[in-house]
C-alpha positions, 0 to 999 in steps of 0.5 A: 545699782545691782549687787552681787548676792550669789557669791556672798549668800548672806543669811536672811537675818544678816541681810535684814540686819545690814539692809543691803538694799539701802546702800551706798556708793553715792548719796549719803544722808546729809545729817550724817555726812562728815565735813567736806574733806579738804586736800592739803592744797585747799581743793575741796572734795565731796567723795561718797564717805558714808554707807547707809546701814542700820548697824551703826558700829559698821556705818560709823567706822566706815565713815571714819576709816574714809575721812580720818584715815584713808583720805587724810593720808592723801597729800598733793602738796608732795605731788598729785597722786601721793599718799602716806601709809599712815593717816598722820603722814609721818609714819614710815617716812614723810614723802615715802611711797610703798607701792606694793601691799600698802599701795594696792590696799590704798589704791583700791580703797581710794577708788571706792571713795571716788579718787580715780585721778589720784589713783591714776597719778600714783600709778604713773609715779610708780610706773616711772620706777619700773626697770626695763626688765619689769622689776619694781621697787617695794619702797620708794625712799627719795630722801635716802637715794643712793644710801645704804640702809638696814642693820649693821650685819645686813644692808641694802642700797637704795637706788639713785632714783630712790627705789628700793629693789632688794630687801636688807633682810637676808633671803630678800623677802617681799621679792614677789610682792610688787608684781601681783599688786601692780597687776591687781591695781591695773585690774581694779582701775580698769574695772572701775573706769572701763578706760580701754585707752588707759589699758592699752597704754599701760599694758606693756608695763603691766605685762613687764611686771607679769614677765618678771613674776614669771621669772620668779616661777620655776618650770614646775610652778613654784613662785620664789621670793621668800615671805610674800608680805612678811619679813619675820618669819622670812618664809624662805623660799616658797611662801604659800601666800605668794603662790595663791596671789601669783596665780590670781595675778596671772589670771587677772593679767590674762583677762586684761590681755584678752580684753585688749585683743592680745590672745597669745599673751592671754594664753601664756599667762593663763598657763602660768596660773594653771601651772602654779595652781597645779603645783600648789595643790600637789606640793603644799597640801598636807592632807587636811590643810596647806603648808605655810611654805617650802624651804629649799633645804628643810622642805615642807613647813607645816608646823604652825597649825592653820595659817594665812595660806589656808585662807588665801587658798580658798579666797583666791580659788586655788584650792580644789573642791575636795581640799576646800571640803576638808579645810573650810570646816576647820577654818570657819570657826577657828578662834585662834586666828584672833590675836587678843581678839583681833582678826586676823593672825598669820597662824593658829600656833605662833608659839610653834615657830623656831628660831631658824625661821627668823632672820632677826631676833624679833618676831614682828610679823607673828601678829594679826594684820589687815592683810590677813584679815582681807584674805579671811573676809575674801574666803568667807565671802567665797564660802557664803559665810555672812555671819562670820564675815559680819563678826570679823568686820564688827570686831575691827570696827570695835577696836577702831572705836576704842582707839578713836577710830585709828588702827595700829599696824599689828595686833597681838595678845597684849594689844596693838603695836607697830606704826600708829594711825596705820592705814592698812585696817581702815583701807581694808575695811572700806574694801571689805564692806564694799566688795564682800559685805555689800557684794558690789563687784565691777565686772570686766565688761563694765557691768555690776 
């Protein structure tokens, strides 16, 4: 199996430390193999659960992230293709599905662990909730179908099918989240399986999602939707992370259409990507870094230091070369992104947020989260920063070890908070080690 070394360009010392030639995505040392994982239905699985690295901190954390967290969250007793977002199957609701951010992180991790049919079945389940206009729910809450949920002063109604299509938080954050993640799921499924029949069958649904994302995009190229993966702060209305992920998604869906012989659709989606990139580079750039978001009344908001938008601009390749040259030296060694030592916080100056930036009193998302850590690692891989990549990975592994190899939903200066046994960090640990540390990339043409 050939690894992609050019993108990561890890230092020789780091290469020796991690012995990249001795990996992994296959046979594990039987002496280090975890017990066979059993599904809730009694079906035994023997997925590739281990990586063979001399750095035991990383190797053990990977194995435990796989067996104790990601695979433990899969529960075919609810339906084949179901997984929880928490390893205990309880956090955020038994039987609930969160198909956007959590769904993509888990789907990608499960594909690395060999659970292709589980991921495809989950895809089919989520697709069944897509509306004729392409709209997707950001949560599926079967037990709350038809009910009004949220706070007394701000409510949303769960659809009769159990799908939640609009947020109860004022300004409807997460509005754009489901469409890039749906496209990203299609992309990783096809890259791994090379199943052209599957792609042809799913392409109408994939394109519907892309078209709905296009409906959120202004003629100038600004993607609406408020907070892309955060609710508090709400980031009304044009979140910088949404711009970067949307450009990335339009590139991916353009490539999928090209492979399927849909050249006109491919061209249209590529034009959306280019329009968003051009707008972002011009409107979000504030001289030495990118603005966090653009408010429809207050304008450009860039008052919280460096943010996750800066990581995402480099990670997704949306920033141009001159912008990267100014931005990367600031990002590379910035320790203020470590909240209580944990990667990666959303801003270097969270204390600078003002009350008007929050729909509610709490400031829940001023935290280090796995979603931001993934962007950091993606950016470091793109920039060839092997040392920084390993440091960030090891820190997440250490925190996991200190908690019995479970991770919290969020981390702050006082430690972890939010949901317990949350699968975001472990899922991203698997993705980051495989894709960025080991440099394994499944190309669209089936090569590695």
